[in-house]
PLY file of the C-alpha trace (Angstrom):
ply
format ascii 1.0
element vertex 171
property float x
property float y
property float z
element edge 170
property int vertex1
property int vertex2
end_header
131.19 61.64 30.86
128.83 64.60 30.57
129.97 68.04 29.39
132.15 70.20 31.63
129.77 73.08 32.34
131.64 74.47 35.35
130.67 77.83 36.81
131.90 79.42 40.00
129.10 80.41 42.34
128.28 84.12 42.25
128.03 84.39 46.06
129.15 82.21 48.97
125.66 80.71 49.35
124.90 80.20 45.63
126.10 76.59 45.32
122.48 75.53 44.70
121.83 77.97 41.85
125.28 77.25 40.36
124.60 73.51 40.57
121.28 73.96 38.78
122.96 75.90 35.95
125.75 73.30 35.61
123.49 70.23 35.88
120.98 71.54 33.36
123.82 72.71 31.11
125.03 69.11 30.95
121.68 68.37 29.26
122.17 71.32 26.89
119.64 73.48 28.74
120.87 77.04 29.28
117.58 78.89 29.93
118.42 80.61 33.23
121.34 82.02 35.21
122.26 81.73 38.89
120.37 84.90 39.80
117.11 83.59 38.34
117.45 80.25 40.11
118.34 82.02 43.38
115.08 83.99 43.22
113.11 80.83 42.46
114.61 78.85 45.36
114.13 81.80 47.72
117.65 82.95 48.53
119.47 86.25 48.20
123.22 87.01 48.09
124.87 85.66 51.25
121.48 84.91 52.86
120.00 81.42 52.89
120.69 78.13 51.18
118.93 75.99 48.61
116.58 73.50 50.25
116.15 69.95 49.04
112.56 70.44 47.89
113.42 73.63 46.01
116.33 71.88 44.27
114.17 68.94 43.22
111.38 71.24 41.99
113.72 73.31 39.82
115.44 70.23 38.40
112.07 68.76 37.44
110.62 72.04 36.15
113.60 72.79 33.91
115.13 69.45 32.86
113.29 68.98 29.60
111.26 65.97 30.69
113.85 64.08 32.77
112.32 63.29 36.17
114.57 63.72 39.20
113.81 61.86 42.41
115.09 62.82 45.85
117.03 60.10 47.70
117.61 60.77 51.40
120.64 59.09 52.93
121.10 58.06 56.55
123.77 59.89 58.53
125.91 56.74 58.32
125.27 55.24 54.85
125.64 51.50 54.27
127.37 49.59 51.49
123.91 49.09 49.97
123.55 52.91 49.81
126.89 53.10 47.97
125.83 50.44 45.46
122.50 52.18 44.86
124.27 55.53 44.31
126.72 53.94 41.86
123.90 52.34 39.85
121.84 55.54 39.79
124.84 57.66 38.80
125.58 55.28 35.94
121.95 55.26 34.82
121.57 59.05 34.93
124.89 59.68 33.18
124.09 57.16 30.46
120.76 58.97 29.92
122.59 62.32 29.61
121.45 63.72 32.97
123.44 64.86 35.98
122.80 63.33 39.38
122.97 66.19 41.92
124.54 65.64 45.35
123.90 67.45 48.64
126.99 67.18 50.82
127.37 67.64 54.55
131.03 68.08 55.45
131.59 67.75 59.19
134.67 68.70 61.18
137.39 66.02 60.85
135.21 64.01 58.45
135.76 63.50 54.73
135.45 66.61 52.56
135.09 67.36 48.88
138.45 68.06 47.23
139.91 71.40 48.37
137.22 72.16 50.96
138.58 73.31 54.34
138.17 71.30 57.54
136.12 73.92 59.40
134.60 73.49 62.86
131.21 74.47 61.45
129.53 72.03 59.06
129.69 72.85 55.35
126.54 72.13 53.32
127.17 72.13 49.58
125.49 71.09 46.31
127.45 69.55 43.42
126.44 68.14 40.03
127.98 64.84 38.98
129.61 64.64 35.57
130.10 60.90 35.29
131.64 57.72 36.61
134.58 55.37 36.16
134.01 52.12 38.00
133.85 52.91 41.70
134.80 56.57 41.17
132.57 59.54 40.38
133.46 62.88 38.78
131.78 66.07 39.94
131.98 69.80 39.25
132.41 72.20 42.17
131.18 75.79 42.12
133.16 76.64 45.29
136.16 77.64 43.15
135.06 81.22 43.81
134.80 80.62 47.58
138.08 78.78 48.30
141.08 78.98 45.97
142.03 75.40 46.93
138.96 73.94 45.19
139.42 72.58 41.65
136.61 73.03 39.12
136.39 69.27 38.50
137.30 66.43 40.85
136.81 62.72 41.33
136.49 60.52 44.41
135.52 56.99 45.33
131.75 56.50 45.47
132.02 55.28 49.06
133.63 58.56 50.18
131.10 60.66 48.29
128.16 58.77 49.76
129.66 59.26 53.23
129.94 63.01 52.54
126.28 63.06 51.43
125.20 61.05 54.50
122.49 62.82 56.47
121.50 64.69 53.30
121.25 62.79 50.01
121.05 63.35 46.28
118.64 63.92 43.42
118.78 61.36 40.62
0 1
1 2
2 3
3 4
4 5
5 6
6 7
7 8
8 9
9 10
10 11
11 12
12 13
13 14
14 15
15 16
16 17
17 18
18 19
19 20
20 21
21 22
22 23
23 24
24 25
25 26
26 27
27 28
28 29
29 30
30 31
31 32
32 33
33 34
34 35
35 36
36 37
37 38
38 39
39 40
40 41
41 42
42 43
43 44
44 45
45 46
46 47
47 48
48 49
49 50
50 51
51 52
52 53
53 54
54 55
55 56
56 57
57 58
58 59
59 60
60 61
61 62
62 63
63 64
64 65
65 66
66 67
67 68
68 69
69 70
70 71
71 72
72 73
73 74
74 75
75 76
76 77
77 78
78 79
79 80
80 81
81 82
82 83
83 84
84 85
85 86
86 87
87 88
88 89
89 90
90 91
91 92
92 93
93 94
94 95
95 96
96 97
97 98
98 99
99 100
100 101
101 102
102 103
103 104
104 105
105 106
106 107
107 108
108 109
109 110
110 111
111 112
112 113
113 114
114 115
115 116
116 117
117 118
118 119
119 120
120 121
121 122
122 123
123 124
124 125
125 126
126 127
127 128
128 129
129 130
130 131
131 132
132 133
133 134
134 135
135 136
136 137
137 138
138 139
139 140
140 141
141 142
142 143
143 144
144 145
145 146
146 147
147 148
148 149
149 150
150 151
151 152
152 153
153 154
154 155
155 156
156 157
157 158
158 159
159 160
160 161
161 162
162 163
163 164
164 165
165 166
166 167
167 168
168 169
169 170
């Protein structure tokens, strides 16, 4: 299990910058804050979200030599996608790096722990802290957005991959 580097996001749309700070912090890299990363990924308070290319670029620019690769997932992931995620999460964690997930929470679909079931889709970044068999632990910066969200949670890999379906992860 990697270090618990939880931070609440500074603004409602800062899950990407908060995820960058937490994921890099798990590697012991504390060079920048959420505001710096927000500028670099091109967002301002409550305006815009962190794109997949911007996330991957910042992870690679700042990770101290660990190369992150973007994995796109189909809208309806398969069992092979779940197995691949599990293996990559284990590999990254064992190397001391956080896999970073990009969730898409749809109305009446599975949600990250504590996230509301809203009629509009929730897009959200989270850094993974580790694994335990078919479960994965992640940190969630939305503690400052919804009081129902715990700082750290765990879920079955199959549920998490479903939540990331249509988006993906960086490993």
